[in-house]
C-alpha positions in Angstrom: 66.3 96.6 92.8 68.0 98.8 95.4 71.2 100.9 94.3 73.9 101.3 96.5 77.3 103.6 97.2 80.1 103.8 98.9 79.2 105.8 102.5 82.1 105.7 104.8 84.7 103.5 106.7 84.6 103.3 110.5 88.4 102.5 112.5 88.2 102.0 115.8 92.0 103.0 117.5 93.4 102.6 121.1 94.1 106.2 120.4 91.5 108.1 118.4 93.4 111.3 118.8 96.5 109.8 117.8 94.9 108.4 114.7 93.0 111.5 113.8 96.2 113.4 113.5 97.9 110.6 111.4 95.1 111.3 109.2 95.7 115.0 109.2 99.4 115.0 109.1 100.0 112.4 106.4 96.7 113.0 104.1 95.4 116.3 104.8 92.4 114.6 105.8 89.7 117.3 107.6 87.6 116.7 110.9 84.2 117.1 109.5 82.7 116.6 112.8 83.9 115.6 116.6 81.6 114.2 119.0 81.4 111.3 121.4 80.1 107.7 120.1 79.6 105.2 123.1 81.1 107.2 125.5 84.5 107.5 123.3 86.1 110.3 121.2 84.6 109.9 117.4 85.9 112.1 114.3 84.0 112.1 111.4 86.5 113.0 108.7 87.0 113.7 104.9 89.8 112.8 102.6 89.2 114.6 99.4 85.3 113.5 99.1 86.0 109.8 101.2 83.9 109.9 104.5 85.4 107.9 107.2 85.2 107.8 111.1 87.8 107.6 113.6 86.6 106.6 117.0 87.8 105.3 120.0 86.6 102.0 122.3 83.2 102.5 123.3 82.2 101.8 126.9 81.9 98.0 127.1 83.7 97.1 123.8 86.3 94.6 123.9 87.6 95.1 120.1 90.0 92.5 118.5 93.2 93.7 117.8 94.7 93.7 114.3 97.8 93.3 112.5 99.4 94.0 109.4 99.4 90.4 108.2 96.7 89.2 105.4 93.9 87.9 107.2 90.1 87.3 106.5 88.3 90.6 106.8 89.2 94.0 105.8 93.4 93.5 104.6 93.7 96.8 103.5 92.3 99.8 101.9 93.7 101.8 99.0 94.2 105.5 98.5 94.9 106.6 95.1 98.3 108.6 94.2 99.4 110.9 91.3 103.1 110.6 91.5 104.2 107.7 93.6 108.1 109.6 94.1 106.8 112.6 95.4 104.4 110.6 97.6 107.0 108.6 99.0 109.3 111.4 99.8 106.6 113.3 101.5 105.3 110.7 103.5 108.8 109.5 104.6 109.6 113.1 105.8 106.5 112.9 108.0 107.4 109.6 109.6 105.6 107.1 107.5 106.3 103.7 108.2 106.8 101.4 105.0 105.8 98.0 105.0 106.2 97.5 101.0 108.4 100.3 99.5 106.8 101.0 95.9 107.3 98.8 93.1 106.0 98.6 89.8 103.6 95.5 90.5 102.6 95.4 86.6 103.2 98.2 83.7 101.9 101.5 84.4 100.7 100.6 88.3 103.0 101.2 91.2 101.8 100.4 94.8 103.2 100.7 98.4 102.2 100.0 101.8 102.5 102.1 104.8 101.4 101.1 108.6 98.5 103.1 109.8 97.1 103.9 113.2 96.3 100.5 115.2 98.4 98.5 112.7 96.3 99.3 109.8 97.8 98.7 106.3 97.2 101.8 103.5 98.3 100.7 100.1 99.1 103.7 97.9 98.4 102.8 94.2 99.5 104.7 91.1 97.8 104.1 87.9 99.1 105.5 84.7 
């Protein structure tokens, strides 16, 4: 039987350079590789061991616009945080747009959502 594990996420962006800067500034993600993918800028990035790719519209593509509303397919993705209060102060000072302010969803679990590039929703979760 095949064994599966996480490899990466891939985000298509209207402005891949701005999206790359968002991840660098908000979360201290690092660019591991910069290249072109289908004629568009593409950045392989690392966020504390989580690999993901940010790239622009490849030649001939007609990407579907996303919203932050719940929908079928990818709704959001989550990042863990060790201190939600500190994270809120830090991200707010960097201009984060809060979709949902931090709140305790159940005892020992606080969550919040910020708006990412191209209207993606990013959940922050503190689990005590």
